[in-house]
C-alpha positions as CSV (number, residue, x, y, z in Angstrom):
1,M,8.9,-20.0,-2.5
2,S,10.3,-16.9,-1.2
3,K,9.6,-13.7,-3.0
4,K,11.2,-10.2,-2.9
5,I,8.7,-7.5,-2.0
6,L,9.0,-3.7,-2.0
7,I,6.9,-1.5,0.3
8,I,6.8,2.2,-0.5
9,A,5.9,4.4,2.5
10,G,6.5,7.8,4.0
11,D,6.1,9.8,7.0
12,F,2.7,9.3,8.8
13,V,1.9,6.0,6.9
14,E,-0.7,4.2,8.9
15,D,1.2,2.3,11.5
16,Y,-0.8,-1.1,11.3
17,E,-0.7,-1.0,7.5
18,L,3.0,-0.8,7.4
19,M,4.1,-2.9,10.4
20,V,1.7,-5.8,10.1
21,P,2.4,-6.5,6.3
22,F,6.1,-5.9,7.0
23,Q,6.3,-8.5,9.9
24,C,3.7,-11.0,8.3
25,L,5.4,-11.2,4.9
26,K,8.8,-11.7,6.6
27,M,7.3,-14.4,8.8
28,L,6.2,-16.1,5.7
29,G,9.8,-16.2,4.5
30,H,9.7,-13.2,2.0
31,E,12.3,-10.7,1.7
32,V,10.8,-7.3,2.3
33,D,12.4,-3.9,1.7
34,V,10.7,-0.7,2.9
35,V,11.7,2.6,1.2
36,C,10.6,6.2,1.4
37,P,11.3,8.8,-1.2
38,D,14.1,11.1,-0.2
39,K,15.2,8.9,2.6
40,R,17.9,6.2,3.0
41,A,18.2,2.8,4.7
42,Q,18.5,3.1,8.5
43,E,16.7,6.4,8.5
44,Q,13.2,6.5,10.2
45,I,9.7,7.5,9.2
46,K,7.0,8.3,11.7
47,T,3.7,6.4,11.6
48,A,0.2,7.3,12.6
49,I,-2.4,5.2,14.1
50,H,-5.9,5.5,12.7
51,D,-8.8,4.2,14.7
52,F,-12.6,3.9,14.4
53,E,-14.1,5.4,17.5
54,G,-17.5,6.4,16.5
55,D,-16.7,9.8,15.0
56,Q,-17.7,10.7,11.4
57,T,-14.2,9.7,10.3
58,Y,-11.2,7.9,11.9
59,S,-9.1,9.5,14.5
60,E,-5.3,9.9,14.2
61,K,-2.7,9.5,16.8
62,P,1.1,9.3,16.9
63,G,2.4,5.8,16.1
64,H,5.9,4.4,16.2
65,N,9.0,5.2,14.3
66,F,10.0,2.7,11.6
67,T,13.5,2.2,10.5
68,L,13.8,1.9,6.8
69,N,15.8,-1.1,5.6
70,A,16.5,0.0,2.0
71,T,17.1,3.2,0.1
72,F,14.5,4.7,-2.3
73,D,17.0,5.9,-4.9
74,D,18.4,2.4,-5.1
75,V,15.2,0.8,-6.1
76,N,15.2,-1.2,-9.1
77,A,11.6,-2.5,-9.7
78,S,12.7,-5.4,-12.0
79,S,14.5,-6.9,-9.1
80,Y,11.2,-7.3,-7.0
81,D,8.3,-9.7,-7.4
82,A,5.5,-7.6,-5.7
83,L,4.6,-4.2,-4.4
84,V,2.7,-3.0,-1.3
85,I,1.3,0.5,-0.8
86,P,0.0,1.0,2.8
87,G,-2.4,3.8,3.6
88,G,-2.4,6.6,6.1
89,R,-1.3,10.3,5.3
90,A,1.8,9.1,3.2
91,P,0.0,8.4,0.0
92,E,-1.3,11.9,-0.3
93,Y,2.2,13.3,-0.9
94,I,4.4,10.3,-2.1
95,R,2.0,10.2,-5.1
96,L,3.6,13.5,-6.1
97,N,6.9,11.8,-6.6
98,Q,7.3,10.9,-10.3
99,R,9.6,7.9,-9.6
100,V,7.0,6.4,-7.2
101,L,4.4,6.5,-10.1
102,E,7.0,5.0,-12.4
103,I,7.6,2.2,-10.1
104,V,3.9,1.4,-9.6
105,Q,3.4,1.6,-13.4
106,E,6.3,-0.9,-13.9
107,F,4.9,-3.4,-11.5
108,D,1.5,-3.1,-13.2
109,N,2.8,-3.3,-16.8
110,N,4.7,-6.5,-15.8
111,K,1.5,-7.9,-14.1
112,K,3.3,-8.2,-10.7
113,P,1.2,-8.4,-7.6
114,I,0.4,-5.0,-6.2
115,A,-1.3,-4.7,-2.7
116,S,-3.0,-1.4,-1.8
117,I,-4.9,-0.7,1.3
118,C,-6.9,2.2,2.5
119,H,-5.5,5.6,1.2
120,G,-2.8,3.7,-0.7
121,I,-5.3,3.7,-3.6
122,Q,-4.2,7.4,-4.1
123,V,-0.9,6.3,-5.4
124,L,-2.5,3.8,-7.7
125,V,-5.0,6.4,-9.0
126,A,-2.1,9.0,-9.5
127,A,-0.1,6.3,-11.5
128,G,-3.1,5.9,-13.8
129,I,-3.5,2.1,-13.3
130,I,-7.0,1.8,-12.0
131,K,-8.9,2.6,-15.2
132,D,-11.3,-0.2,-16.0
133,R,-10.4,-2.0,-12.8
134,T,-12.5,-2.8,-9.7
135,C,-10.8,-1.8,-6.4
136,S,-11.6,-1.3,-2.6
137,C,-10.2,1.4,-0.5
138,Y,-11.2,3.6,2.4
139,P,-14.7,4.9,1.4
140,A,-13.5,8.5,1.4
141,C,-11.3,7.6,-1.5
142,A,-14.0,6.0,-3.5
143,P,-14.7,9.1,-5.6
144,D,-11.1,9.2,-6.7
145,V,-11.4,5.7,-8.1
146,N,-14.7,6.3,-9.7
147,I,-13.7,9.7,-11.3
148,N,-10.6,8.1,-12.7
149,G,-12.2,5.3,-14.7
150,G,-12.2,2.7,-12.0
151,K,-14.9,1.0,-10.0
152,W,-15.0,1.2,-6.3
153,V,-16.6,-1.9,-4.6
154,D,-18.0,-1.6,-1.1
155,I,-16.8,-4.9,0.6
156,G,-16.8,-3.6,4.1
157,F,-13.8,-3.3,6.4
158,E,-12.8,-6.9,6.8
159,D,-12.5,-8.2,3.3
160,A,-10.2,-7.7,0.3
161,Y,-10.8,-7.5,-3.5
162,V,-8.7,-9.1,-6.2
163,D,-8.8,-7.7,-9.8
164,D,-6.0,-9.4,-11.9
165,N,-2.7,-8.4,-10.2
166,L,-4.3,-5.8,-7.7
167,V,-5.4,-6.7,-4.2
168,T,-7.1,-3.8,-2.4
169,A,-8.9,-3.4,0.9
170,A,-10.5,-0.6,2.9
171,A,-8.4,-0.4,6.1
172,W,-6.4,-2.5,8.6
173,P,-9.3,-4.6,9.9
174,A,-9.0,-6.4,6.5
175,H,-5.4,-7.5,7.1
176,P,-6.2,-11.3,7.3
177,A,-8.1,-11.3,4.2
178,W,-5.9,-8.8,2.3
179,L,-2.6,-10.5,3.2
180,A,-4.0,-14.0,2.5
181,K,-5.0,-12.9,-1.0
182,F,-1.9,-11.1,-1.7
183,N,0.1,-14.1,-0.6
184,E,-2.0,-16.3,-2.9
185,L,-1.0,-14.1,-5.8
186,L,2.7,-14.3,-4.8
């Protein structure tokens, strides 16, 4: 059964964490709208590629330009079945947008599936929906989860964790598990 899914992204979103879910969910027959605060359909956002190359943290390189297919200001959360928040650099600033937080809260209040990966957890934390929930995310964001009343679970980089309507994972190597578990909730 086809679902309507909203992805909220922004400039320097992690390339794989936007492109792969967008393409996979469409391949499964779902309708997928990608929006960015302050941008309209047919405008582009820049992505970043984060890789694990033996340094103390991930490296960052320019990714692709992604053409948005919906307009943020037109989003009506009640018309969507699920939400995806990819990681990268975008979450650190889109979480400052009050409407982004309201959308996340509406999805959670209605127990609709929410998939968050990597730094996407920053948006869930800012929306105040992780208290008393167990989540995964990029390990550098674990203190944000724990300080805000959630519990970070270390499941490695290739698995995903489900807590009620939340599906979370640490980074793009978890795509097979993360997207499979998200699709199960759908």
